[in-house]
C-alpha positions in Angstrom: -23.1 9.9 -2.6 -20.4 12.4 -3.2 -18.1 11.4 -6.1 -15.9 14.5 -6.0 -12.2 13.5 -5.5 -9.9 14.8 -3.1 -6.2 14.9 -2.7 -4.9 12.6 0.0 -1.4 11.6 1.2 -0.3 7.9 1.7 3.0 6.7 3.3 3.9 3.0 3.7 5.8 3.5 7.0 4.9 0.3 8.9 3.8 2.2 11.9 1.3 4.4 10.1 0.7 2.4 6.8 -3.2 2.3 7.3 -3.7 5.9 7.4 -4.4 8.2 4.4 -4.2 11.9 5.3 -5.4 15.0 3.9 -2.2 16.5 5.4 1.3 16.2 3.8 4.0 15.6 6.3 7.1 17.6 5.1 9.6 15.0 6.6 12.7 14.2 4.4 12.6 10.8 5.7 9.2 9.9 4.8 8.2 8.9 1.1 4.6 10.1 0.9 2.4 9.2 -2.3 -0.2 11.8 -3.4 -3.6 10.2 -4.7 -6.6 11.7 -6.0 -9.8 9.6 -4.8 -13.4 9.8 -3.8 -14.4 9.0 -0.1 -15.5 5.6 -1.3 -12.0 4.8 -3.1 -10.2 6.2 0.0 -12.1 3.9 2.3 -11.5 0.9 0.0 -7.7 1.6 -0.4 -7.6 1.9 3.6 -9.1 -1.3 3.9 -6.5 -2.8 1.8 -3.7 -1.0 3.6 -5.2 -2.4 7.1 -5.4 -5.8 5.7 -1.9 -5.8 4.5 -0.6 -4.2 7.7 -2.3 -6.4 9.8 -0.9 -9.6 7.9 2.6 -8.0 8.4 2.2 -7.7 12.2 0.2 -10.6 13.2 1.0 -11.5 17.0 0.6 -15.2 16.3 3.8 -15.0 14.1 5.6 -13.1 16.5 5.4 -15.4 19.2 5.5 -18.6 17.4 8.3 -20.6 15.8 6.8 -20.3 12.4 9.4 -18.3 11.1 11.9 -21.4 11.5 9.8 -23.3 9.1 11.2 -22.4 5.6 8.0 -23.6 3.8 5.5 -21.6 6.1 8.1 -18.5 6.0 8.2 -18.3 2.3 4.4 -18.5 2.0 4.1 -15.8 4.6 6.4 -13.7 2.5 4.6 -14.3 -0.8 1.4 -13.5 0.8 2.9 -10.2 2.2 4.5 -9.3 -1.0 1.3 -9.9 -3.0 -0.5 -7.5 -0.6 2.2 -4.8 -1.4 1.9 -5.3 -5.0 -1.8 -4.8 -4.6 -1.1 -1.6 -2.6 1.3 -0.1 -5.3 -1.1 -1.0 -8.1 -3.9 0.9 -6.2 -1.3 3.7 -5.6 -0.6 3.8 -9.2 -4.3 3.9 -10.2 -5.3 6.7 -7.9 -1.9 8.3 -7.9 -1.4 11.8 -9.6 1.2 12.2 -12.4 4.2 12.6 -9.7 3.2 9.5 -8.0 2.7 7.6 -11.0 6.2 8.7 -12.0 7.7 7.8 -8.8 6.1 4.0 -8.8 7.3 4.0 -12.5 10.8 5.0 -11.6 11.4 2.2 -8.9 9.5 -0.5 -11.1 6.9 -1.1 -8.6 3.9 -1.9 -10.6 3.1 -5.3 -11.6 4.7 -5.9 -15.0 2.2 -8.7 -16.2 -0.9 -6.4 -15.8 -1.7 -4.9 -19.2 -3.1 -1.9 -17.2 -0.9 -0.8 -14.1 -3.3 -0.3 -11.1 -6.1 -2.6 -12.4 
């Protein structure tokens, strides 16, 4: 098993959030985060991204009236936010110094964790 680390780029655009790329996209509208990860860490992170992305665009929620039920809507928002918190924690853990600085500046790591990203 190869444990060498590679630089990857992650964007959290809802359309392509579940893709981690070797290539940086030079688009001023897109915020990319640079991470250093082994192949296994990359694959694990991609699974997390897919899971959160899937929850965000579940077809069952698009064609139902669940969003009119405040309790269901609040629980759904809380679940999605928990997933996003997990994503930012993982970004921080795998991130380069620049990525860690970006996340710290916008206060997106969980403050209740003694070690951000874990």
